[in-house]
MMTF fields as JSON, N, C-alpha, C and O atoms, coordinates in Angstrom:
{
  "mmtfVersion": "1.0.0",
  "mmtfProducer": "UNKNOWN",
  "numBonds": 271,
  "numAtoms": 272,
  "numGroups": 68,
  "numChains": 1,
  "numModels": 1,
  "chainsPerModel": [1],
  "groupsPerChain": [68],
  "chainIdList": ["A"],
  "bondAtomList": [4, 2, 8, 6, 12, 10, 16, 14, 20, 18, 24, 22, 28, 26, 32, 30, 36, 34, 40, 38, 44, 42, 48, 46, 52, 50, 56, 54, 60, 58, 64, 62, 68, 66, 72, 70, 76, 74, 80, 78, 84, 82, 88, 86, 92, 90, 96, 94, 100, 98, 104, 102, 108, 106, 112, 110, 116, 114, 120, 118, 124, 122, 128, 126, 132, 130, 136, 134, 140, 138, 144, 142, 148, 146, 152, 150, 156, 154, 160, 158, 164, 162, 168, 166, 172, 170, 176, 174, 180, 178, 184, 182, 188, 186, 192, 190, 196, 194, 200, 198, 204, 202, 208, 206, 212, 210, 216, 214, 220, 218, 224, 222, 228, 226, 232, 230, 236, 234, 240, 238, 244, 242, 248, 246, 252, 250, 256, 254, 260, 258, 264, 262, 268, 266],
  "bondOrderList": [1, 1, 1, 1, 1, 1, 1, 1, 1, 1, 1, 1, 1, 1, 1, 1, 1, 1, 1, 1, 1, 1, 1, 1, 1, 1, 1, 1, 1, 1, 1, 1, 1, 1, 1, 1, 1, 1, 1, 1, 1, 1, 1, 1, 1, 1, 1, 1, 1, 1, 1, 1, 1, 1, 1, 1, 1, 1, 1, 1, 1, 1, 1, 1, 1, 1, 1],
  "groupList": [{"groupName": "MET", "atomNameList": ["N", "CA", "C", "O"], "elementList": ["N", "C", "C", "O"], "formalChargeList": [0, 0, 0, 0], "bondAtomList": [1, 0, 2, 1, 3, 2], "bondOrderList": [1, 1, 2], "singleLetterCode": "M", "chemCompType": "L-PEPTIDE LINKING"}, {"groupName": "THR", "atomNameList": ["N", "CA", "C", "O"], "elementList": ["N", "C", "C", "O"], "formalChargeList": [0, 0, 0, 0], "bondAtomList": [1, 0, 2, 1, 3, 2], "bondOrderList": [1, 1, 2], "singleLetterCode": "T", "chemCompType": "L-PEPTIDE LINKING"}, {"groupName": "GLU", "atomNameList": ["N", "CA", "C", "O"], "elementList": ["N", "C", "C", "O"], "formalChargeList": [0, 0, 0, 0], "bondAtomList": [1, 0, 2, 1, 3, 2], "bondOrderList": [1, 1, 2], "singleLetterCode": "E", "chemCompType": "L-PEPTIDE LINKING"}, {"groupName": "PRO", "atomNameList": ["N", "CA", "C", "O"], "elementList": ["N", "C", "C", "O"], "formalChargeList": [0, 0, 0, 0], "bondAtomList": [1, 0, 2, 1, 3, 2], "bondOrderList": [1, 1, 2], "singleLetterCode": "P", "chemCompType": "L-PEPTIDE LINKING"}, {"groupName": "ILE", "atomNameList": ["N", "CA", "C", "O"], "elementList": ["N", "C", "C", "O"], "formalChargeList": [0, 0, 0, 0], "bondAtomList": [1, 0, 2, 1, 3, 2], "bondOrderList": [1, 1, 2], "singleLetterCode": "I", "chemCompType": "L-PEPTIDE LINKING"}, {"groupName": "LEU", "atomNameList": ["N", "CA", "C", "O"], "elementList": ["N", "C", "C", "O"], "formalChargeList": [0, 0, 0, 0], "bondAtomList": [1, 0, 2, 1, 3, 2], "bondOrderList": [1, 1, 2], "singleLetterCode": "L", "chemCompType": "L-PEPTIDE LINKING"}, {"groupName": "LYS", "atomNameList": ["N", "CA", "C", "O"], "elementList": ["N", "C", "C", "O"], "formalChargeList": [0, 0, 0, 0], "bondAtomList": [1, 0, 2, 1, 3, 2], "bondOrderList": [1, 1, 2], "singleLetterCode": "K", "chemCompType": "L-PEPTIDE LINKING"}, {"groupName": "ASP", "atomNameList": ["N", "CA", "C", "O"], "elementList": ["N", "C", "C", "O"], "formalChargeList": [0, 0, 0, 0], "bondAtomList": [1, 0, 2, 1, 3, 2], "bondOrderList": [1, 1, 2], "singleLetterCode": "D", "chemCompType": "L-PEPTIDE LINKING"}, {"groupName": "ARG", "atomNameList": ["N", "CA", "C", "O"], "elementList": ["N", "C", "C", "O"], "formalChargeList": [0, 0, 0, 0], "bondAtomList": [1, 0, 2, 1, 3, 2], "bondOrderList": [1, 1, 2], "singleLetterCode": "R", "chemCompType": "L-PEPTIDE LINKING"}, {"groupName": "SER", "atomNameList": ["N", "CA", "C", "O"], "elementList": ["N", "C", "C", "O"], "formalChargeList": [0, 0, 0, 0], "bondAtomList": [1, 0, 2, 1, 3, 2], "bondOrderList": [1, 1, 2], "singleLetterCode": "S", "chemCompType": "L-PEPTIDE LINKING"}, {"groupName": "VAL", "atomNameList": ["N", "CA", "C", "O"], "elementList": ["N", "C", "C", "O"], "formalChargeList": [0, 0, 0, 0], "bondAtomList": [1, 0, 2, 1, 3, 2], "bondOrderList": [1, 1, 2], "singleLetterCode": "V", "chemCompType": "L-PEPTIDE LINKING"}, {"groupName": "ALA", "atomNameList": ["N", "CA", "C", "O"], "elementList": ["N", "C", "C", "O"], "formalChargeList": [0, 0, 0, 0], "bondAtomList": [1, 0, 2, 1, 3, 2], "bondOrderList": [1, 1, 2], "singleLetterCode": "A", "chemCompType": "L-PEPTIDE LINKING"}, {"groupName": "HIS", "atomNameList": ["N", "CA", "C", "O"], "elementList": ["N", "C", "C", "O"], "formalChargeList": [0, 0, 0, 0], "bondAtomList": [1, 0, 2, 1, 3, 2], "bondOrderList": [1, 1, 2], "singleLetterCode": "H", "chemCompType": "L-PEPTIDE LINKING"}, {"groupName": "GLY", "atomNameList": ["N", "CA", "C", "O"], "elementList": ["N", "C", "C", "O"], "formalChargeList": [0, 0, 0, 0], "bondAtomList": [1, 0, 2, 1, 3, 2], "bondOrderList": [1, 1, 2], "singleLetterCode": "G", "chemCompType": "PEPTIDE LINKING"}, {"groupName": "ASN", "atomNameList": ["N", "CA", "C", "O"], "elementList": ["N", "C", "C", "O"], "formalChargeList": [0, 0, 0, 0], "bondAtomList": [1, 0, 2, 1, 3, 2], "bondOrderList": [1, 1, 2], "singleLetterCode": "N", "chemCompType": "L-PEPTIDE LINKING"}, {"groupName": "PHE", "atomNameList": ["N", "CA", "C", "O"], "elementList": ["N", "C", "C", "O"], "formalChargeList": [0, 0, 0, 0], "bondAtomList": [1, 0, 2, 1, 3, 2], "bondOrderList": [1, 1, 2], "singleLetterCode": "F", "chemCompType": "L-PEPTIDE LINKING"}, {"groupName": "CYS", "atomNameList": ["N", "CA", "C", "O"], "elementList": ["N", "C", "C", "O"], "formalChargeList": [0, 0, 0, 0], "bondAtomList": [1, 0, 2, 1, 3, 2], "bondOrderList": [1, 1, 2], "singleLetterCode": "C", "chemCompType": "L-PEPTIDE LINKING"}],
  "groupTypeList": [0, 1, 2, 3, 4, 5, 3, 3, 5, 6, 3, 4, 3, 4, 6, 7, 8, 4, 9, 10, 11, 12, 10, 2, 6, 13, 14, 4, 7, 10, 5, 7, 13, 11, 15, 10, 10, 10, 7, 6, 14, 13, 10, 8, 1, 12, 4, 3, 10, 13, 13, 5, 10, 16, 4, 0, 5, 2, 3, 13, 1, 16, 9, 3, 12, 1, 8, 13],
  "groupIdList": [1, 2, 3, 4, 5, 6, 7, 8, 9, 10, 11, 12, 13, 14, 15, 16, 17, 18, 19, 20, 21, 22, 23, 24, 25, 26, 27, 28, 29, 30, 31, 32, 33, 34, 35, 36, 37, 38, 39, 40, 41, 42, 43, 44, 45, 46, 47, 48, 49, 50, 51, 52, 53, 54, 55, 56, 57, 58, 59, 60, 61, 62, 63, 64, 65, 66, 67, 68],
  "secStructList": [7, 7, 7, 7, 1, 1, 7, 7, 7, 7, 7, 7, 7, 4, 4, 4, 1, 3, 3, 3, 3, 3, 3, 7, 1, 1, 3, 3, 3, 3, 3, 6, 6, 3, 3, 3, 3, 3, 7, 6, 6, 7, 7, 3, 3, 3, 3, 7, 4, 4, 4, 3, 3, 3, 3, 3, 3, 7, 6, 6, 7, 5, 7, 6, 6, 6, 7, 7],
  "xCoordList": [106.901, 106.068, 105.297, 105.871, 104.007, 103.196, 103.206, 103.355, 103.045, 103.0, 101.616, 100.617, 101.543, 100.232, 99.417, 99.964, 98.111, 97.225, 97.187, 97.217, 97.12, 97.071, 98.32, 98.901, 98.739, 99.881, 99.486, 98.297, 100.45, 100.121, 99.404, 99.691, 98.47, 97.723, 98.596, 99.429, 98.394, 99.113, 98.066, 97.02, 98.334, 97.373, 97.218, 98.159, 96.006, 95.742, 96.25, 95.893, 97.068, 97.555, 96.385, 95.375, 96.524, 95.484, 95.044, 93.852, 95.975, 95.63, 94.725, 94.057, 94.689, 93.859, 92.537, 91.753, 92.282, 91.06, 89.929, 90.154, 88.703, 87.541, 87.617, 87.881, 87.388, 87.605, 86.54, 86.89, 85.242, 84.186, 83.017, 82.665, 82.422, 81.16, 80.143, 80.435, 78.957, 77.878, 76.891, 76.445, 76.55, 75.572, 74.435, 74.651, 73.203, 72.049, 70.913, 70.636, 70.268, 69.081, 69.307, 68.661, 70.217, 70.488, 71.184, 71.548, 71.365, 72.095, 73.435, 73.503, 74.494, 75.823, 75.991, 75.746, 76.402, 76.622, 78.023, 78.61, 78.543, 79.84, 79.617, 79.038, 80.079, 79.911, 81.257, 81.778, 81.811, 83.11, 84.2, 85.045, 84.18, 85.211, 85.023, 85.905, 83.895, 83.627, 82.373, 81.476, 82.31, 81.117, 80.049, 80.334, 78.811, 77.664, 76.576, 76.315, 75.936, 74.798, 73.539, 73.394, 72.614, 71.337, 70.249, 70.072, 69.505, 68.452, 67.148, 67.095, 66.094, 64.823, 64.16, 63.313, 64.524, 63.978, 64.827, 64.49, 65.915, 66.79, 67.862, 68.586, 67.971, 68.991, 70.351, 70.513, 71.321, 72.667, 73.595, 73.623, 74.357, 75.333, 76.679, 76.822, 77.665, 79.003, 79.716, 79.61, 80.444, 81.222, 82.692, 83.22, 83.358, 84.77, 85.681, 86.346, 85.709, 86.435, 87.932, 88.568, 88.492, 89.92, 90.236, 91.387, 89.208, 89.408, 88.817, 88.663, 88.478, 87.885, 88.814, 89.656, 88.649, 89.369, 88.466, 88.926, 87.151, 86.235, 84.832, 84.395, 84.125, 82.714, 81.926, 82.13, 81.021, 80.18, 78.853, 78.136, 78.527, 77.262, 76.259, 76.374, 75.285, 74.269, 73.171, 73.138, 72.264, 71.152, 70.339, 70.099, 69.926, 69.153, 69.993, 69.461, 71.303, 72.2, 72.573, 72.915, 72.509, 72.893, 74.09, 74.171, 74.996, 76.119, 76.118, 75.463, 76.848, 76.881, 77.37, 77.021, 78.168, 78.702, 77.774, 77.997, 76.729, 75.822, 74.481, 73.655, 74.266, 73.007, 73.051, 74.1, 71.901, 72.055, 70.998, 71.173],
  "yCoordList": [17.693, 18.641, 17.92, 17.13, 18.194, 17.539, 18.347, 19.568, 17.648, 18.314, 18.92, 18.351, 20.071, 20.649, 19.74, 19.037, 19.768, 18.931, 19.414, 18.606, 20.732, 21.304, 22.132, 22.687, 22.221, 23.09, 24.545, 24.861, 25.438, 26.851, 27.401, 27.005, 28.317, 28.915, 29.896, 30.591, 29.944, 30.892, 31.768, 31.267, 33.066, 33.925, 33.516, 33.027, 33.723, 33.427, 34.619, 35.76, 34.374, 35.491, 36.232, 35.619, 37.549, 38.376, 37.826, 37.839, 37.35, 36.866, 35.64, 35.343, 34.919, 33.715, 33.966, 33.037, 35.22, 35.534, 35.957, 36.365, 35.846, 36.397, 37.903, 38.366, 38.679, 40.121, 40.81, 41.555, 40.588, 41.316, 40.384, 39.551, 40.525, 39.841, 40.911, 41.802, 40.839, 41.789, 41.147, 40.022, 41.857, 41.381, 42.384, 43.572, 41.901, 42.785, 42.202, 41.004, 43.054, 42.711, 41.51, 40.473, 41.662, 40.631, 41.241, 42.416, 40.448, 40.882, 40.163, 38.942, 40.934, 40.351, 39.989, 40.813, 38.777, 38.309, 37.712, 37.397, 37.562, 36.92, 35.648, 35.672, 34.536, 33.237, 32.524, 32.216, 32.266, 31.597, 32.302, 31.65, 33.639, 34.407, 34.538, 35.061, 34.075, 34.178, 35.008, 35.027, 35.696, 36.446, 35.51, 34.583, 35.773, 34.997, 35.99, 36.936, 35.784, 36.603, 35.832, 34.666, 36.499, 35.883, 36.592, 37.802, 35.84, 36.478, 36.543, 36.099, 37.094, 37.3, 35.999, 36.012, 34.874, 33.574, 32.861, 31.758, 33.487, 32.893, 31.985, 31.329, 31.94, 31.102, 31.768, 32.951, 31.001, 31.521, 31.106, 29.944, 32.087, 31.829, 32.345, 33.527, 31.461, 31.853, 32.611, 32.258, 33.656, 34.459, 34.103, 34.268, 33.621, 33.236, 34.462, 34.728, 35.21, 36.481, 36.331, 37.261, 35.197, 34.994, 34.885, 35.052, 34.602, 34.469, 35.612, 35.507, 36.716, 37.875, 39.071, 39.182, 39.957, 41.225, 42.304, 43.149, 42.283, 43.342, 42.777, 41.934, 43.235, 42.905, 44.195, 45.156, 44.212, 45.386, 45.178, 44.215, 46.081, 46.013, 46.905, 48.13, 46.293, 47.001, 47.511, 47.131, 48.37, 48.854, 47.697, 46.689, 47.865, 46.829, 45.852, 44.907, 46.064, 45.189, 45.838, 47.02, 45.078, 45.574, 44.759, 43.549, 45.44, 44.743, 45.123, 46.089, 44.369, 44.714, 46.136, 46.72, 46.702, 48.033, 49.138, 50.308, 48.792, 49.808, 49.809, 50.695, 48.826, 48.789, 49.841, 50.115, 50.425, 51.324, 52.141, 52.922],
  "zCoordList": [88.315, 87.624, 86.518, 85.768, 86.423, 85.399, 84.109, 84.123, 83.004, 81.709, 81.485, 81.926, 80.804, 80.528, 79.611, 78.761, 79.801, 79.001, 77.552, 76.624, 77.36, 76.013, 75.754, 76.687, 74.488, 74.19, 74.38, 74.356, 74.568, 74.746, 73.515, 72.385, 73.75, 72.649, 71.888, 72.47, 70.575, 69.732, 69.041, 68.63, 68.909, 68.212, 66.755, 66.129, 66.22, 64.813, 63.993, 64.287, 62.982, 62.157, 61.498, 61.155, 61.323, 60.728, 59.372, 59.064, 58.566, 57.217, 57.255, 56.265, 58.382, 58.497, 59.219, 59.414, 59.62, 60.361, 59.427, 58.287, 59.946, 59.259, 59.459, 60.568, 58.392, 58.507, 59.352, 60.267, 59.081, 59.782, 60.062, 59.227, 61.231, 61.562, 61.912, 62.71, 61.33, 61.605, 62.569, 62.346, 63.637, 64.612, 64.629, 64.866, 64.373, 64.319, 65.149, 65.089, 65.915, 66.707, 67.616, 67.468, 68.541, 69.529, 70.725, 70.714, 71.738, 72.927, 72.957, 72.814, 73.144, 73.294, 74.758, 75.64, 75.013, 76.377, 76.433, 75.398, 77.612, 77.796, 78.589, 79.676, 78.036, 78.677, 78.651, 77.579, 79.808, 79.927, 79.128, 78.515, 79.134, 78.461, 76.959, 76.278, 76.42, 74.983, 74.756, 75.598, 73.613, 73.262, 72.72, 71.961, 73.129, 72.676, 72.296, 73.038, 71.141, 70.735, 71.079, 70.713, 71.794, 72.162, 71.376, 71.516, 70.537, 69.746, 70.536, 71.683, 69.928, 70.631, 71.06, 71.953, 70.446, 70.818, 71.872, 72.303, 72.279, 73.289, 72.715, 73.464, 71.38, 70.743, 70.905, 70.605, 71.382, 71.632, 70.489, 70.083, 69.977, 68.921, 69.394, 69.704, 69.451, 69.89, 68.785, 67.611, 69.163, 68.222, 68.418, 69.518, 67.379, 67.512, 67.491, 66.49, 68.602, 68.623, 68.37, 67.874, 68.698, 68.442, 66.968, 66.564, 66.144, 64.707, 63.917, 62.7, 64.591, 63.93, 63.989, 64.88, 63.032, 63.059, 63.641, 64.409, 63.273, 63.679, 63.866, 63.083, 64.898, 65.091, 64.922, 65.663, 63.942, 63.691, 64.415, 64.142, 65.34, 66.06, 65.351, 65.384, 64.718, 63.95, 64.879, 66.05, 64.381, 65.208, 65.788, 65.123, 67.03, 67.706, 68.496, 69.078, 68.528, 69.281, 70.598, 70.637, 71.672, 73.001, 73.495, 73.282, 74.147, 74.775, 76.264, 76.656, 77.087, 78.518, 78.782, 79.808, 77.881, 78.094, 77.596, 77.909, 76.821, 76.303, 77.029, 76.808, 77.889, 78.635, 79.715, 80.297, 79.974, 81.032, 81.477, 82.414]
}
């Protein structure tokens, strides 16, 4: 049996997370299991969801679940 390359992942404690991230006027996309915000110029910004407590979607933000 081979050893795993990386140690098992552990959740980040709430006290060590960023409390809130605000996303405004962009599209939320999912890329390789991570959230990515795409702005009107096509610039992609990764959202560290494992280190967040809450993501606030402001007006003008679309997610795959709100498109329709």
